[in-house]
mmCIF file of the N, C-alpha and C atoms, coordinates in Angstrom:
data_MODEL
# 
_entry.id   MODEL 
# 
loop_
_atom_site.group_PDB 
_atom_site.id 
_atom_site.type_symbol 
_atom_site.label_atom_id 
_atom_site.label_alt_id 
_atom_site.label_comp_id 
_atom_site.label_asym_id 
_atom_site.label_entity_id 
_atom_site.label_seq_id 
_atom_site.pdbx_PDB_ins_code 
_atom_site.Cartn_x 
_atom_site.Cartn_y 
_atom_site.Cartn_z 
_atom_site.occupancy 
_atom_site.B_iso_or_equiv 
_atom_site.pdbx_formal_charge 
_atom_site.auth_seq_id 
_atom_site.auth_comp_id 
_atom_site.auth_asym_id 
_atom_site.auth_atom_id 
_atom_site.pdbx_PDB_model_num 
ATOM 1   N N  . LEU A 1 1  ? 20.428 -23.819 -17.382 1.00 0.00 ? 1  LEU A N  1 
ATOM 2   C CA . LEU A 1 1  ? 20.985 -24.656 -18.428 1.00 0.00 ? 1  LEU A CA 1 
ATOM 3   C C  . LEU A 1 1  ? 20.768 -26.139 -18.101 1.00 0.00 ? 1  LEU A C  1 
ATOM 4   N N  . LYS A 1 2  ? 20.967 -26.495 -16.824 1.00 0.00 ? 2  LYS A N  1 
ATOM 5   C CA . LYS A 1 2  ? 20.805 -27.893 -16.419 1.00 0.00 ? 2  LYS A CA 1 
ATOM 6   C C  . LYS A 1 2  ? 19.388 -28.385 -16.698 1.00 0.00 ? 2  LYS A C  1 
ATOM 7   N N  . ASP A 1 3  ? 18.373 -27.561 -16.393 1.00 0.00 ? 3  ASP A N  1 
ATOM 8   C CA . ASP A 1 3  ? 16.982 -27.942 -16.653 1.00 0.00 ? 3  ASP A CA 1 
ATOM 9   C C  . ASP A 1 3  ? 16.722 -28.112 -18.141 1.00 0.00 ? 3  ASP A C  1 
ATOM 10  N N  . SER A 1 4  ? 17.299 -27.245 -18.958 1.00 0.00 ? 4  SER A N  1 
ATOM 11  C CA . SER A 1 4  ? 17.110 -27.332 -20.410 1.00 0.00 ? 4  SER A CA 1 
ATOM 12  C C  . SER A 1 4  ? 17.724 -28.614 -20.967 1.00 0.00 ? 4  SER A C  1 
ATOM 13  N N  . VAL A 1 5  ? 18.915 -28.948 -20.517 1.00 0.00 ? 5  VAL A N  1 
ATOM 14  C CA . VAL A 1 5  ? 19.575 -30.172 -20.975 1.00 0.00 ? 5  VAL A CA 1 
ATOM 15  C C  . VAL A 1 5  ? 18.776 -31.391 -20.530 1.00 0.00 ? 5  VAL A C  1 
ATOM 16  N N  . ASN A 1 6  ? 18.297 -31.379 -19.289 1.00 0.00 ? 6  ASN A N  1 
ATOM 17  C CA . ASN A 1 6  ? 17.492 -32.489 -18.779 1.00 0.00 ? 6  ASN A CA 1 
ATOM 18  C C  . ASN A 1 6  ? 16.243 -32.682 -19.633 1.00 0.00 ? 6  ASN A C  1 
ATOM 19  N N  . GLU A 1 7  ? 15.596 -31.586 -20.014 1.00 0.00 ? 7  GLU A N  1 
ATOM 20  C CA . GLU A 1 7  ? 14.390 -31.695 -20.841 1.00 0.00 ? 7  GLU A CA 1 
ATOM 21  C C  . GLU A 1 7  ? 14.725 -32.198 -22.243 1.00 0.00 ? 7  GLU A C  1 
ATOM 22  N N  . LEU A 1 8  ? 15.784 -31.695 -22.838 1.00 0.00 ? 8  LEU A N  1 
ATOM 23  C CA . LEU A 1 8  ? 16.167 -32.136 -24.181 1.00 0.00 ? 8  LEU A CA 1 
ATOM 24  C C  . LEU A 1 8  ? 16.529 -33.621 -24.207 1.00 0.00 ? 8  LEU A C  1 
ATOM 25  N N  . LEU A 1 9  ? 17.119 -34.104 -23.140 1.00 0.00 ? 9  LEU A N  1 
ATOM 26  C CA . LEU A 1 9  ? 17.510 -35.513 -23.068 1.00 0.00 ? 9  LEU A CA 1 
ATOM 27  C C  . LEU A 1 9  ? 16.406 -36.393 -22.500 1.00 0.00 ? 9  LEU A C  1 
ATOM 28  N N  . GLU A 1 10 ? 15.220 -35.807 -22.309 1.00 0.00 ? 10 GLU A N  1 
ATOM 29  C CA . GLU A 1 10 ? 14.086 -36.519 -21.721 1.00 0.00 ? 10 GLU A CA 1 
ATOM 30  C C  . GLU A 1 10 ? 14.497 -37.163 -20.400 1.00 0.00 ? 10 GLU A C  1 
ATOM 31  N N  . GLY A 1 11 ? 15.122 -36.366 -19.553 1.00 0.00 ? 11 GLY A N  1 
ATOM 32  C CA . GLY A 1 11 ? 15.582 -36.841 -18.251 1.00 0.00 ? 11 GLY A CA 1 
ATOM 33  C C  . GLY A 1 11 ? 14.441 -37.031 -17.275 1.00 0.00 ? 11 GLY A C  1 
ATOM 34  N N  . ALA A 1 12 ? 14.753 -37.666 -16.169 1.00 0.00 ? 12 ALA A N  1 
ATOM 35  C CA . ALA A 1 12 ? 13.761 -37.926 -15.124 1.00 0.00 ? 12 ALA A CA 1 
ATOM 36  C C  . ALA A 1 12 ? 13.421 -36.628 -14.402 1.00 0.00 ? 12 ALA A C  1 
ATOM 37  N N  . PRO A 1 13 ? 12.170 -36.493 -13.969 1.00 0.00 ? 13 PRO A N  1 
ATOM 38  C CA . PRO A 1 13 ? 11.802 -35.319 -13.181 1.00 0.00 ? 13 PRO A CA 1 
ATOM 39  C C  . PRO A 1 13 ? 12.538 -35.354 -11.840 1.00 0.00 ? 13 PRO A C  1 
ATOM 40  N N  . VAL A 1 14 ? 13.148 -34.235 -11.469 1.00 0.00 ? 14 VAL A N  1 
ATOM 41  C CA . VAL A 1 14 ? 13.967 -34.207 -10.260 1.00 0.00 ? 14 VAL A CA 1 
ATOM 42  C C  . VAL A 1 14 ? 13.128 -34.296 -8.986  1.00 0.00 ? 14 VAL A C  1 
ATOM 43  N N  . SER A 1 15 ? 11.863 -33.948 -9.065  1.00 0.00 ? 15 SER A N  1 
ATOM 44  C CA . SER A 1 15 ? 11.024 -33.911 -7.864  1.00 0.00 ? 15 SER A CA 1 
ATOM 45  C C  . SER A 1 15 ? 10.416 -35.267 -7.505  1.00 0.00 ? 15 SER A C  1 
ATOM 46  N N  . LEU A 1 16 ? 10.603 -36.273 -8.329  1.00 0.00 ? 16 LEU A N  1 
ATOM 47  C CA . LEU A 1 16 ? 9.971  -37.568 -8.096  1.00 0.00 ? 16 LEU A CA 1 
ATOM 48  C C  . LEU A 1 16 ? 10.891 -38.490 -7.296  1.00 0.00 ? 16 LEU A C  1 
ATOM 49  N N  . ASP A 1 17 ? 10.397 -38.967 -6.167  1.00 0.00 ? 17 ASP A N  1 
ATOM 50  C CA . ASP A 1 17 ? 11.132 -39.899 -5.310  1.00 0.00 ? 17 ASP A CA 1 
ATOM 51  C C  . ASP A 1 17 ? 10.662 -41.319 -5.649  1.00 0.00 ? 17 ASP A C  1 
ATOM 52  N N  . ILE A 1 18 ? 11.468 -42.045 -6.416  1.00 0.00 ? 18 ILE A N  1 
ATOM 53  C CA . ILE A 1 18 ? 11.096 -43.382 -6.888  1.00 0.00 ? 18 ILE A CA 1 
ATOM 54  C C  . ILE A 1 18 ? 10.895 -44.346 -5.717  1.00 0.00 ? 18 ILE A C  1 
ATOM 55  N N  . ALA A 1 19 ? 11.764 -44.291 -4.725  1.00 0.00 ? 19 ALA A N  1 
ATOM 56  C CA . ALA A 1 19 ? 11.631 -45.189 -3.573  1.00 0.00 ? 19 ALA A CA 1 
ATOM 57  C C  . ALA A 1 19 ? 10.302 -44.951 -2.858  1.00 0.00 ? 19 ALA A C  1 
ATOM 58  N N  . GLU A 1 20 ? 9.912  -43.691 -2.720  1.00 0.00 ? 20 GLU A N  1 
ATOM 59  C CA . GLU A 1 20 ? 8.634  -43.372 -2.068  1.00 0.00 ? 20 GLU A CA 1 
ATOM 60  C C  . GLU A 1 20 ? 7.458  -43.838 -2.925  1.00 0.00 ? 20 GLU A C  1 
ATOM 61  N N  . LEU A 1 21 ? 7.542  -43.678 -4.242  1.00 0.00 ? 21 LEU A N  1 
ATOM 62  C CA . LEU A 1 21 ? 6.490  -44.153 -5.144  1.00 0.00 ? 21 LEU A CA 1 
ATOM 63  C C  . LEU A 1 21 ? 6.287  -45.656 -4.950  1.00 0.00 ? 21 LEU A C  1 
ATOM 64  N N  . LYS A 1 22 ? 7.374  -46.417 -4.910  1.00 0.00 ? 22 LYS A N  1 
ATOM 65  C CA . LYS A 1 22 ? 7.283  -47.869 -4.744  1.00 0.00 ? 22 LYS A CA 1 
ATOM 66  C C  . LYS A 1 22 ? 6.664  -48.239 -3.397  1.00 0.00 ? 22 LYS A C  1 
ATOM 67  N N  . ARG A 1 23 ? 7.103  -47.569 -2.326  1.00 0.00 ? 23 ARG A N  1 
ATOM 68  C CA . ARG A 1 23 ? 6.541  -47.839 -0.991  1.00 0.00 ? 23 ARG A CA 1 
ATOM 69  C C  . ARG A 1 23 ? 5.051  -47.533 -0.947  1.00 0.00 ? 23 ARG A C  1 
ATOM 70  N N  . ARG A 1 24 ? 4.659  -46.385 -1.498  1.00 0.00 ? 24 ARG A N  1 
ATOM 71  C CA . ARG A 1 24 ? 3.253  -45.973 -1.452  1.00 0.00 ? 24 ARG A CA 1 
ATOM 72  C C  . ARG A 1 24 ? 2.365  -46.913 -2.254  1.00 0.00 ? 24 ARG A C  1 
ATOM 73  N N  . MET A 1 25 ? 2.830  -47.336 -3.432  1.00 0.00 ? 25 MET A N  1 
ATOM 74  C CA . MET A 1 25 ? 2.016  -48.256 -4.231  1.00 0.00 ? 25 MET A CA 1 
ATOM 75  C C  . MET A 1 25 ? 1.799  -49.568 -3.491  1.00 0.00 ? 25 MET A C  1 
ATOM 76  N N  . CYS A 1 26 ? 2.842  -50.100 -2.867  1.00 0.00 ? 26 CYS A N  1 
ATOM 77  C CA . CYS A 1 26 ? 2.710  -51.365 -2.122  1.00 0.00 ? 26 CYS A CA 1 
ATOM 78  C C  . CYS A 1 26 ? 1.802  -51.192 -0.908  1.00 0.00 ? 26 CYS A C  1 
ATOM 79  N N  . ARG A 1 27 ? 1.828  -50.031 -0.299  1.00 0.00 ? 27 ARG A N  1 
ATOM 80  C CA . ARG A 1 27 ? 1.026  -49.778 0.889   1.00 0.00 ? 27 ARG A CA 1 
ATOM 81  C C  . ARG A 1 27 ? -0.432 -49.458 0.545   1.00 0.00 ? 27 ARG A C  1 
ATOM 82  N N  . GLU A 1 28 ? -0.667 -48.738 -0.540  1.00 0.00 ? 28 GLU A N  1 
ATOM 83  C CA . GLU A 1 28 ? -1.998 -48.207 -0.834  1.00 0.00 ? 28 GLU A CA 1 
ATOM 84  C C  . GLU A 1 28 ? -2.820 -49.045 -1.812  1.00 0.00 ? 28 GLU A C  1 
ATOM 85  N N  . ILE A 1 29 ? -2.184 -49.948 -2.545  1.00 0.00 ? 29 ILE A N  1 
ATOM 86  C CA . ILE A 1 29 ? -2.920 -50.841 -3.443  1.00 0.00 ? 29 ILE A CA 1 
ATOM 87  C C  . ILE A 1 29 ? -2.718 -52.258 -2.908  1.00 0.00 ? 29 ILE A C  1 
ATOM 88  N N  . PRO A 1 30 ? -3.739 -52.829 -2.267  1.00 0.00 ? 30 PRO A N  1 
ATOM 89  C CA . PRO A 1 30 ? -3.580 -54.106 -1.557  1.00 0.00 ? 30 PRO A CA 1 
ATOM 90  C C  . PRO A 1 30 ? -3.047 -55.256 -2.415  1.00 0.00 ? 30 PRO A C  1 
ATOM 91  N N  . GLU A 1 31 ? -3.372 -55.286 -3.692  1.00 0.00 ? 31 GLU A N  1 
ATOM 92  C CA . GLU A 1 31 ? -2.946 -56.393 -4.558  1.00 0.00 ? 31 GLU A CA 1 
ATOM 93  C C  . GLU A 1 31 ? -1.483 -56.292 -4.987  1.00 0.00 ? 31 GLU A C  1 
ATOM 94  N N  . VAL A 1 32 ? -0.845 -55.152 -4.763  1.00 0.00 ? 32 VAL A N  1 
ATOM 95  C CA . VAL A 1 32 ? 0.541  -54.946 -5.198  1.00 0.00 ? 32 VAL A CA 1 
ATOM 96  C C  . VAL A 1 32 ? 1.495  -55.469 -4.131  1.00 0.00 ? 32 VAL A C  1 
ATOM 97  N N  . ARG A 1 33 ? 2.322  -56.427 -4.525  1.00 0.00 ? 33 ARG A N  1 
ATOM 98  C CA . ARG A 1 33 ? 3.312  -57.012 -3.617  1.00 0.00 ? 33 ARG A CA 1 
ATOM 99  C C  . ARG A 1 33 ? 4.655  -56.304 -3.760  1.00 0.00 ? 33 ARG A C  1 
ATOM 100 N N  . ASN A 1 34 ? 5.032  -55.965 -5.000  1.00 0.00 ? 34 ASN A N  1 
ATOM 101 C CA . ASN A 1 34 ? 6.356  -55.394 -5.245  1.00 0.00 ? 34 ASN A CA 1 
ATOM 102 C C  . ASN A 1 34 ? 6.305  -54.532 -6.501  1.00 0.00 ? 34 ASN A C  1 
ATOM 103 N N  . VAL A 1 35 ? 7.078  -53.458 -6.502  1.00 0.00 ? 35 VAL A N  1 
ATOM 104 C CA . VAL A 1 35 ? 7.229  -52.590 -7.673  1.00 0.00 ? 35 VAL A CA 1 
ATOM 105 C C  . VAL A 1 35 ? 8.729  -52.473 -7.933  1.00 0.00 ? 35 VAL A C  1 
ATOM 106 N N  . HIS A 1 36 ? 9.145  -52.711 -9.174  1.00 0.00 ? 36 HIS A N  1 
ATOM 107 C CA . HIS A 1 36 ? 10.562 -52.643 -9.508  1.00 0.00 ? 36 HIS A CA 1 
ATOM 108 C C  . HIS A 1 36 ? 10.739 -52.223 -10.965 1.00 0.00 ? 36 HIS A C  1 
ATOM 109 N N  . HIS A 1 37 ? 11.979 -52.046 -11.354 1.00 0.00 ? 37 HIS A N  1 
ATOM 110 C CA . HIS A 1 37 ? 12.321 -51.601 -12.718 1.00 0.00 ? 37 HIS A CA 1 
ATOM 111 C C  . HIS A 1 37 ? 11.512 -50.364 -13.104 1.00 0.00 ? 37 HIS A C  1 
ATOM 112 N N  . VAL A 1 38 ? 11.521 -49.370 -12.235 1.00 0.00 ? 38 VAL A N  1 
ATOM 113 C CA . VAL A 1 38 ? 10.788 -48.128 -12.485 1.00 0.00 ? 38 VAL A CA 1 
ATOM 114 C C  . VAL A 1 38 ? 11.678 -47.207 -13.311 1.00 0.00 ? 38 VAL A C  1 
ATOM 115 N N  . HIS A 1 39 ? 11.146 -46.743 -14.423 1.00 0.00 ? 39 HIS A N  1 
ATOM 116 C CA . HIS A 1 39 ? 11.848 -45.798 -15.293 1.00 0.00 ? 39 HIS A CA 1 
ATOM 117 C C  . HIS A 1 39 ? 10.910 -44.628 -15.552 1.00 0.00 ? 39 HIS A C  1 
ATOM 118 N N  . VAL A 1 40 ? 11.392 -43.416 -15.297 1.00 0.00 ? 40 VAL A N  1 
ATOM 119 C CA . VAL A 1 40 ? 10.576 -42.216 -15.476 1.00 0.00 ? 40 VAL A CA 1 
ATOM 120 C C  . VAL A 1 40 ? 11.386 -41.210 -16.276 1.00 0.00 ? 40 VAL A C  1 
ATOM 121 N N  . TRP A 1 41 ? 10.729 -40.565 -17.233 1.00 0.00 ? 41 TRP A N  1 
ATOM 122 C CA . TRP A 1 41 ? 11.361 -39.506 -17.998 1.00 0.00 ? 41 TRP A CA 1 
ATOM 123 C C  . TRP A 1 41 ? 10.292 -38.507 -18.380 1.00 0.00 ? 41 TRP A C  1 
ATOM 124 N N  . MET A 1 42 ? 10.731 -37.359 -18.850 1.00 0.00 ? 42 MET A N  1 
ATOM 125 C CA . MET A 1 42 ? 9.805  -36.299 -19.242 1.00 0.00 ? 42 MET A CA 1 
ATOM 126 C C  . MET A 1 42 ? 9.746  -36.212 -20.761 1.00 0.00 ? 42 MET A C  1 
ATOM 127 N N  . VAL A 1 43 ? 8.541  -36.064 -21.281 1.00 0.00 ? 43 VAL A N  1 
ATOM 128 C CA . VAL A 1 43 ? 8.323  -35.765 -22.694 1.00 0.00 ? 43 VAL A CA 1 
ATOM 129 C C  . VAL A 1 43 ? 7.560  -34.448 -22.694 1.00 0.00 ? 43 VAL A C  1 
ATOM 130 N N  . GLY A 1 44 ? 8.268  -33.388 -23.031 1.00 0.00 ? 44 GLY A N  1 
ATOM 131 C CA . GLY A 1 44 ? 7.680  -32.062 -22.871 1.00 0.00 ? 44 GLY A CA 1 
ATOM 132 C C  . GLY A 1 44 ? 7.497  -31.802 -21.386 1.00 0.00 ? 44 GLY A C  1 
ATOM 133 N N  . GLU A 1 45 ? 6.280  -31.508 -20.992 1.00 0.00 ? 45 GLU A N  1 
ATOM 134 C CA . GLU A 1 45 ? 5.990  -31.276 -19.575 1.00 0.00 ? 45 GLU A CA 1 
ATOM 135 C C  . GLU A 1 45 ? 5.275  -32.454 -18.923 1.00 0.00 ? 45 GLU A C  1 
ATOM 136 N N  . LYS A 1 46 ? 5.142  -33.556 -19.645 1.00 0.00 ? 46 LYS A N  1 
ATOM 137 C CA . LYS A 1 46 ? 4.424  -34.734 -19.136 1.00 0.00 ? 46 LYS A CA 1 
ATOM 138 C C  . LYS A 1 46 ? 5.403  -35.818 -18.696 1.00 0.00 ? 46 LYS A C  1 
ATOM 139 N N  . PRO A 1 47 ? 5.198  -36.357 -17.487 1.00 0.00 ? 47 PRO A N  1 
ATOM 140 C CA . PRO A 1 47 ? 6.021  -37.494 -17.083 1.00 0.00 ? 47 PRO A CA 1 
ATOM 141 C C  . PRO A 1 47 ? 5.535  -38.776 -17.756 1.00 0.00 ? 47 PRO A C  1 
ATOM 142 N N  . VAL A 1 48 ? 6.471  -39.615 -18.138 1.00 0.00 ? 48 VAL A N  1 
ATOM 143 C CA . VAL A 1 48 ? 6.177  -40.918 -18.730 1.00 0.00 ? 48 VAL A CA 1 
ATOM 144 C C  . VAL A 1 48 ? 6.863  -41.954 -17.843 1.00 0.00 ? 48 VAL A C  1 
ATOM 145 N N  . MET A 1 49 ? 6.171  -43.079 -17.605 1.00 0.00 ? 49 MET A N  1 
ATOM 146 C CA . MET A 1 49 ? 6.699  -44.062 -16.671 1.00 0.00 ? 49 MET A CA 1 
ATOM 147 C C  . MET A 1 49 ? 6.467  -45.475 -17.186 1.00 0.00 ? 49 MET A C  1 
ATOM 148 N N  . THR A 1 50 ? 7.461  -46.321 -16.988 1.00 0.00 ? 50 THR A N  1 
ATOM 149 C CA . THR A 1 50 ? 7.281  -47.763 -17.146 1.00 0.00 ? 50 THR A CA 1 
ATOM 150 C C  . THR A 1 50 ? 7.724  -48.395 -15.835 1.00 0.00 ? 50 THR A C  1 
ATOM 151 N N  . LEU A 1 51 ? 7.078  -49.498 -15.474 1.00 0.00 ? 51 LEU A N  1 
ATOM 152 C CA . LEU A 1 51 ? 7.441  -50.189 -14.246 1.00 0.00 ? 51 LEU A CA 1 
ATOM 153 C C  . LEU A 1 51 ? 6.910  -51.601 -14.278 1.00 0.00 ? 51 LEU A C  1 
ATOM 154 N N  . HIS A 1 52 ? 7.496  -52.445 -13.469 1.00 0.00 ? 52 HIS A N  1 
ATOM 155 C CA . HIS A 1 52 ? 7.020  -53.821 -13.297 1.00 0.00 ? 52 HIS A CA 1 
ATOM 156 C C  . HIS A 1 52 ? 6.336  -53.892 -11.944 1.00 0.00 ? 52 HIS A C  1 
ATOM 157 N N  . VAL A 1 53 ? 5.177  -54.535 -11.920 1.00 0.00 ? 53 VAL A N  1 
ATOM 158 C CA . VAL A 1 53 ? 4.418  -54.680 -10.682 1.00 0.00 ? 53 VAL A CA 1 
ATOM 159 C C  . VAL A 1 53 ? 4.167  -56.164 -10.446 1.00 0.00 ? 53 VAL A C  1 
ATOM 160 N N  . GLN A 1 54 ? 4.589  -56.650 -9.297  1.00 0.00 ? 54 GLN A N  1 
ATOM 161 C CA . GLN A 1 54 ? 4.301  -58.026 -8.889  1.00 0.00 ? 54 GLN A CA 1 
ATOM 162 C C  . GLN A 1 54 ? 3.054  -57.968 -8.009  1.00 0.00 ? 54 GLN A C  1 
ATOM 163 N N  . VAL A 1 55 ? 2.066  -58.800 -8.336  1.00 0.00 ? 55 VAL A N  1 
ATOM 164 C CA . VAL A 1 55 ? 0.788  -58.741 -7.628  1.00 0.00 ? 55 VAL A CA 1 
ATOM 165 C C  . VAL A 1 55 ? 0.510  -60.037 -6.870  1.00 0.00 ? 55 VAL A C  1 
ATOM 166 N N  . ILE A 1 56 ? -0.399 -59.929 -5.923  1.00 0.00 ? 56 ILE A N  1 
ATOM 167 C CA . ILE A 1 56 ? -0.823 -61.071 -5.124  1.00 0.00 ? 56 ILE A CA 1 
ATOM 168 C C  . ILE A 1 56 ? -2.058 -61.675 -5.786  1.00 0.00 ? 56 ILE A C  1 
ATOM 169 N N  . PRO A 1 57 ? -1.998 -62.918 -6.258  1.00 0.00 ? 57 PRO A N  1 
ATOM 170 C CA . PRO A 1 57 ? -3.171 -63.529 -6.888  1.00 0.00 ? 57 PRO A CA 1 
ATOM 171 C C  . PRO A 1 57 ? -4.209 -63.907 -5.836  1.00 0.00 ? 57 PRO A C  1 
ATOM 172 N N  . PRO A 1 58 ? -5.428 -64.158 -6.193  1.00 0.00 ? 58 PRO A N  1 
ATOM 173 C CA . PRO A 1 58 ? -6.006 -63.987 -7.530  1.00 0.00 ? 58 PRO A CA 1 
ATOM 174 C C  . PRO A 1 58 ? -6.425 -62.530 -7.730  1.00 0.00 ? 58 PRO A C  1 
ATOM 175 N N  . HIS A 1 59 ? -6.525 -62.128 -8.966  1.00 0.00 ? 59 HIS A N  1 
ATOM 176 C CA . HIS A 1 59 ? -6.925 -60.755 -9.270  1.00 0.00 ? 59 HIS A CA 1 
ATOM 177 C C  . HIS A 1 59 ? -7.447 -60.676 -10.701 1.00 0.00 ? 59 HIS A C  1 
ATOM 178 N N  . ASP A 1 60 ? -8.187 -59.637 -10.952 1.00 0.00 ? 60 ASP A N  1 
ATOM 179 C CA . ASP A 1 60 ? -8.681 -59.329 -12.290 1.00 0.00 ? 60 ASP A CA 1 
ATOM 180 C C  . ASP A 1 60 ? -7.646 -58.403 -12.934 1.00 0.00 ? 60 ASP A C  1 
ATOM 181 N N  . HIS A 1 61 ? -6.894 -58.921 -13.899 1.00 0.00 ? 61 HIS A N  1 
ATOM 182 C CA . HIS A 1 61 ? -5.804 -58.157 -14.509 1.00 0.00 ? 61 HIS A CA 1 
ATOM 183 C C  . HIS A 1 61 ? -6.257 -56.803 -15.030 1.00 0.00 ? 61 HIS A C  1 
ATOM 184 N N  . ASP A 1 62 ? -7.350 -56.769 -15.781 1.00 0.00 ? 62 ASP A N  1 
ATOM 185 C CA . ASP A 1 62 ? -7.806 -55.517 -16.381 1.00 0.00 ? 62 ASP A CA 1 
ATOM 186 C C  . ASP A 1 62 ? -8.205 -54.499 -15.322 1.00 0.00 ? 62 ASP A C  1 
ATOM 187 N N  . ALA A 1 63 ? -8.937 -54.938 -14.313 1.00 0.00 ? 63 ALA A N  1 
ATOM 188 C CA . ALA A 1 63 ? -9.369 -54.025 -13.252 1.00 0.00 ? 63 ALA A CA 1 
ATOM 189 C C  . ALA A 1 63 ? -8.167 -53.511 -12.465 1.00 0.00 ? 63 ALA A C  1 
ATOM 190 N N  . LEU A 1 64 ? -7.207 -54.380 -12.199 1.00 0.00 ? 64 LEU A N  1 
ATOM 191 C CA . LEU A 1 64 ? -6.024 -53.964 -11.450 1.00 0.00 ? 64 LEU A CA 1 
ATOM 192 C C  . LEU A 1 64 ? -5.176 -53.000 -12.267 1.00 0.00 ? 64 LEU A C  1 
ATOM 193 N N  . LEU A 1 65 ? -5.028 -53.251 -13.549 1.00 0.00 ? 65 LEU A N  1 
ATOM 194 C CA . LEU A 1 65 ? -4.295 -52.327 -14.415 1.00 0.00 ? 65 LEU A CA 1 
ATOM 195 C C  . LEU A 1 65 ? -4.960 -50.959 -14.410 1.00 0.00 ? 65 LEU A C  1 
ATOM 196 N N  . ASP A 1 66 ? -6.277 -50.918 -14.525 1.00 0.00 ? 66 ASP A N  1 
ATOM 197 C CA . ASP A 1 66 ? -7.006 -49.647 -14.452 1.00 0.00 ? 66 ASP A CA 1 
ATOM 198 C C  . ASP A 1 66 ? -6.765 -48.955 -13.119 1.00 0.00 ? 66 ASP A C  1 
ATOM 199 N N  . GLN A 1 67 ? -6.802 -49.717 -12.034 1.00 0.00 ? 67 GLN A N  1 
ATOM 200 C CA . GLN A 1 67 ? -6.600 -49.148 -10.701 1.00 0.00 ? 67 GLN A CA 1 
ATOM 201 C C  . GLN A 1 67 ? -5.197 -48.544 -10.576 1.00 0.00 ? 67 GLN A C  1 
ATOM 202 N N  . ILE A 1 68 ? -4.188 -49.253 -11.066 1.00 0.00 ? 68 ILE A N  1 
ATOM 203 C CA . ILE A 1 68 ? -2.810 -48.758 -10.999 1.00 0.00 ? 68 ILE A CA 1 
ATOM 204 C C  . ILE A 1 68 ? -2.646 -47.513 -11.858 1.00 0.00 ? 68 ILE A C  1 
ATOM 205 N N  . GLN A 1 69 ? -3.204 -47.518 -13.064 1.00 0.00 ? 69 GLN A N  1 
ATOM 206 C CA . GLN A 1 69 ? -3.107 -46.347 -13.938 1.00 0.00 ? 69 GLN A CA 1 
ATOM 207 C C  . GLN A 1 69 ? -3.768 -45.133 -13.297 1.00 0.00 ? 69 GLN A C  1 
ATOM 208 N N  . HIS A 1 70 ? -4.950 -45.313 -12.728 1.00 0.00 ? 70 HIS A N  1 
ATOM 209 C CA . HIS A 1 70 ? -5.630 -44.196 -12.074 1.00 0.00 ? 70 HIS A CA 1 
ATOM 210 C C  . HIS A 1 70 ? -4.841 -43.710 -10.856 1.00 0.00 ? 70 HIS A C  1 
ATOM 211 N N  . TYR A 1 71 ? -4.288 -44.622 -10.105 1.00 0.00 ? 71 TYR A N  1 
ATOM 212 C CA . TYR A 1 71 ? -3.477 -44.248 -8.943  1.00 0.00 ? 71 TYR A CA 1 
ATOM 213 C C  . TYR A 1 71 ? -2.298 -43.373 -9.385  1.00 0.00 ? 71 TYR A C  1 
ATOM 214 N N  . LEU A 1 72 ? -1.581 -43.814 -10.413 1.00 0.00 ? 72 LEU A N  1 
ATOM 215 C CA . LEU A 1 72 ? -0.419 -43.056 -10.883 1.00 0.00 ? 72 LEU A CA 1 
ATOM 216 C C  . LEU A 1 72 ? -0.822 -41.695 -11.433 1.00 0.00 ? 72 LEU A C  1 
ATOM 217 N N  . MET A 1 73 ? -1.902 -41.634 -12.187 1.00 0.00 ? 73 MET A N  1 
ATOM 218 C CA . MET A 1 73 ? -2.357 -40.344 -12.721 1.00 0.00 ? 73 MET A CA 1 
ATOM 219 C C  . MET A 1 73 ? -2.786 -39.403 -11.599 1.00 0.00 ? 73 MET A C  1 
ATOM 220 N N  . ASP A 1 74 ? -3.481 -39.935 -10.599 1.00 0.00 ? 74 ASP A N  1 
ATOM 221 C CA . ASP A 1 74 ? -3.954 -39.102 -9.491  1.00 0.00 ? 74 ASP A CA 1 
ATOM 222 C C  . ASP A 1 74 ? -2.811 -38.578 -8.630  1.00 0.00 ? 74 ASP A C  1 
ATOM 223 N N  . HIS A 1 75 ? -1.760 -39.359 -8.462  1.00 0.00 ? 75 HIS A N  1 
ATOM 224 C CA . HIS A 1 75 ? -0.699 -38.986 -7.532  1.00 0.00 ? 75 HIS A CA 1 
ATOM 225 C C  . HIS A 1 75 ? 0.564  -38.427 -8.189  1.00 0.00 ? 75 HIS A C  1 
ATOM 226 N N  . TYR A 1 76 ? 0.779  -38.703 -9.472  1.00 0.00 ? 76 TYR A N  1 
ATOM 227 C CA . TYR A 1 76 ? 2.071  -38.357 -10.068 1.00 0.00 ? 76 TYR A CA 1 
ATOM 228 C C  . TYR A 1 76 ? 1.987  -37.625 -11.398 1.00 0.00 ? 76 TYR A C  1 
ATOM 229 N N  . GLN A 1 77 ? 0.829  -37.143 -11.784 1.00 0.00 ? 77 GLN A N  1 
ATOM 230 C CA . GLN A 1 77 ? 0.751  -36.422 -13.062 1.00 0.00 ? 77 GLN A CA 1 
ATOM 231 C C  . GLN A 1 77 ? 0.819  -34.951 -12.827 1.00 0.00 ? 77 GLN A C  1 
# 
């Protein structure tokens, strides 16, 4: 019942460790200085995420956004 209610309310996936996600992103993507305001919920069986990323300049915004999106899809989808 708890899993059903969590899915109906688009709750966060229980298996995702937000603190670990933030640590790994800062460690594995050199341009990322800080990750905060992370919000994760489920839509059906797919996780959806919003987050703020503070980066170390200079950087190519589009390339870095692509890199972050690919990182998240590879590690958390």
